[in-house]
N, C-alpha and C positions, 0 to 999 in steps of 0.2 A: 589293717585290713588289707585284703589283697585284691579286691576287684579293681583295683586300681588303688590298691593299698593292700594288695594281696588281698584285696577286697574284703577285708573283713569277712571272711567267710564265716560264718558264721554265725545268737542264739539263738541262733536261734537262741541264743542265750538267753534266755527266756524272753519275749513276745514276739511273735513269729509270723513268718510269711506263710507258713503252712499252719492252718488252724487245726486244732484237734478235731478228729472225726466226730461228727454229730451222732447222737444216739438215735435209735429207731423212733420214728414219728408216731408209732401206735400209742394210743392213750394208755397211761400207766394204770388206770383203773379197769382196763379190760375192754373187750369188744362184746357187744350184746347182740343176740339173735332174736328176732321178733317173729310172731306168727302172723298170718294174713290179717288178723284183726288189730294188729299193732300191740298185742299183749306180749310182754317180755317172757319168753319161755326158757331162756338159759342165760347165764352170765359166765362167760369163759375168760378167766384172767389171761392177759397177754403180757408176759414179762417183758420189760424193756431191756435193751442191751446197754450196759454201762459204757460210758465213754472210755476208749482205750487209754492206757497209760504206758509210758515207756518201761521196758524191762530195766530193773535196777542195774546201775552200772556195775555193781559188785557181782552180778551174775553173768556178765559178758565173758566169753572165753574165745580161744582160738586166735588171739591177736599176736602179731610179731612186729618187731621194729621195722618201719618202712625204709630205714637207712641204717646200714650196719655200722655200729660204733659212732653214730652221729653225736656231736657235742650239742647239748641243749643250750642254745644261745639266747632264747627268750621263752620262759615257761608261760603257762596259763596262769595269769596273775594280774592284779591291779598294777598299772605302770603308766607313766607318762607317755610311753611309746604306743599305748593302745588307742583304738579309735571307737571302741564300744564303751557304753556306760553301764556300770553295775554298782548299785548302792551309792550312786553319786560320783563314783571314781572312774577314771579312764581304765579300760581293761583290755588285755590281749586275749582273744577268744580261742587260741589254739596253742600248739607248741612249735616253736621254731627250732630246727636242728640243722647242723651244717657239718660237712667234711671238706670236699673240694668240688670245684666246678666239673660237671660231667659224671659225678659218681652215680651209681645205680640207685634207683628208687623203686621199691617193690610194694605190692599190695599188703597192707597191714592185716587184712582179713579176706577170706574168700567172699566173692560177691559179683554183682553185675554192674558194668560201667553205665552210668547215667549220662555223664558228660565228659568230653575229652577235647580240650582245646580252649578257645577264648569265649565260647558261648556256654556259660555254666550257671549263671545267676538264677535261672529258673529252678535250680535244684538246691539252693543254699538256704532255703527257709526264710526268705525275706517276708516281713509282715506288711505287705502293701503292694500296690501295682508297680510294675517295673517299666511300663511303657515310656514315662517321661525320661527315665535314665537311658533307655535304649535309644530314644530319639536324640538325646544329647550326644551320645557316642557316635551316632550316624552323622549328625549335623557337623560335628567337630572333627570327624574322621579319627576317632580315638580307639577304635576296636583293636588295632594292632599294638596299642599301648597297654592292653590288659595282660595279666599274667596268663600263662598256660596252665590250665587246671584240670585235674581229673576228680570226678565225684563218683563214688561207688556206693551202691546199696549193699550193705554188708549181710543182708539176709536175716538179720536178727532184730530188725526195727530201728537200726541206726545207719547213718551214712558217714563215710570217711571222705575227707577233703584233702587233696594234695595240691599245693599251689607253688608257683614260681618255677615250674619245670622248664628246661631248655628244649626238650624234644620228647615225643611220646612214642610208645610202641603198642598202644592199645587203641581200641575204637569203641564207640557206643554200642551197647547191647552185648558186648563180649563178656563171657563169664570167666572169672579168674580164680585161681587158688591163692591162698595166703602165701606170700613170698614170691609170687610171679612178677616179673619185670613190668613196670608201668612206663618207665622213661628215665630221664636223667636230670640230675640236680642243675638248677640254673638260677637266674635272677630276673626273669621276665616280670613285668608288671610293676616297675618302679621299686626296686629293692636295692639295698646298699651293698649287697654281695650275694654270692651263690648260697642258697640254703633251701630247705623245704619247710613250708608252713603246713603242719598237719592238724586238721580239725575233726571233731567228732560230735554228732548230734542226732537226736531222734526227731523226725518230722512231725510226730504227734505230740511232742512236748508242748505244754501250754504256757510255759514261762518265756520271757523275752529278754534279750540284751538290747538296750537302747543304742542307737547310733549317735555319735557326736553330732549335735545340731548343725555345726558349721560344715561338716563333711556332707551330711544329708542335704543341706540346702545348696551347696555348691555342685554336688554331683547329681542332684535330683533323685536320690535314693529313698526308699521307705525309711521311716524313723526307727525301725527296730528289726531284729532278726530273731529266729528261734534260738533259745538259749543253748549254748554249747556245754559239753561236759569236759572234764580234764582228761586228756588222753593218757596221762601218766598213771591213771587208775587202772587201765586195762592192758597197757603194754607190759611185756615181761620185765620183771624187776631187775634193775641194774644198780648195784650199790654205789658205783662211782657217780651216779646222778644225784646230786645233793637234794633236789626237790623230792625225789622218790623216797629218800630216807626219812624225811619228815612226814610225808604223805602216807607211807605204808610202814609204820613202826614194827609190826610183827615180822615182816620180811627182813627188815633191817636187823632185828634182834636175831633172827635165824642165821643171817649171814655172819653176824658177830660170833655166833656159837659154832660156826664151822659148817653150816649147811649150804654154803655157796649161794648160788642164785636160785636155788630151788624155791618154789613158791609154796607156802604153807597151805594146807587145805582150808578152804573157806576163810581167807584172811579178812580181817576187819580193818578197813582203812581208818586212819586217824581222822578226827573231824575235818572234813575237807572244806575249803572255802566255798561253801554253797549251801542253799536252803535245804538240800537233801544230798545224799551221797552222790547223786548223779548230776547235780546242777552247779551253778556258778557260785563263787564266793559270796557270803553274806556281807552286808554293809558293816556289821560289827567286827568281822574277822579280817576284812580287807585292809591292807595297809594303805596309807595315803598315797595317791598317785604321785610318782616322782620319776624322772628319767632314770632308766636302769643304768647301772654303772658298767654293764657288760659292753664289750667292744665288738661282739660278733655281728654278722650281717642281720639286718632287719627289713621288715616291710615298710613301705612308706606310702603316703597318699598319692593318688593318681592326679593327673592334671585336671 
């Protein structure tokens, strides 16, 4: 996590700080109009608006890699390095990528900046009040130990999260184009080395990712976040990224046949580790949590 763990940005992975928008309160059976005598003279059906649902992740377009040529050091997966809980296993709710300290980080999609700096948790989809957590940060003078984070509304019903940055070049309410500079790769917020934690979620998602009980109790954070989706489903295909080859077999096959990195029309991702194409891994398909053998930089819990 990356809020102090790179605070786990994160399901929102499914149950969430942001609850699904409620439907209209009008009665489903319609509104009735009465005459002065109280006799019903008309019955006008008033359709209710269904609760919104996130756009399927397979329909998201316009994404670019937030870091050019970044090595995926920790993917979106069940791992002992994770601090969220999915299907009973510890889970990493985003994708960590790394190059070198100070490398450029750009917007993965056009959108509007919601948070830029160390005050970002209101936009991460936590499922519960944050005042106890904020009071703890203030009382213990821990604000400056949080990672530097940018949260962007991608304008398509999803939010992108960029964590552990060393410096920023954007501000709240700024509208950005995909590929526009956000800031520079760093290791703020208790990380073992310079890298970027990139997360993606829809604030109207109704599923949650549980937060490790020990972390939640120590940091006074809510018990869950809105479920995240796997960013490797929407970023441009790169055949050298092992996780992408298994996640997107049609594009891997196209690459093998000589189509390079061109994306096939309407690719169908392989069964992703999630209840739906857009969600987190299901308990049945998730490997048992165990420390990743990777040696690249990672996020760690905050004090």
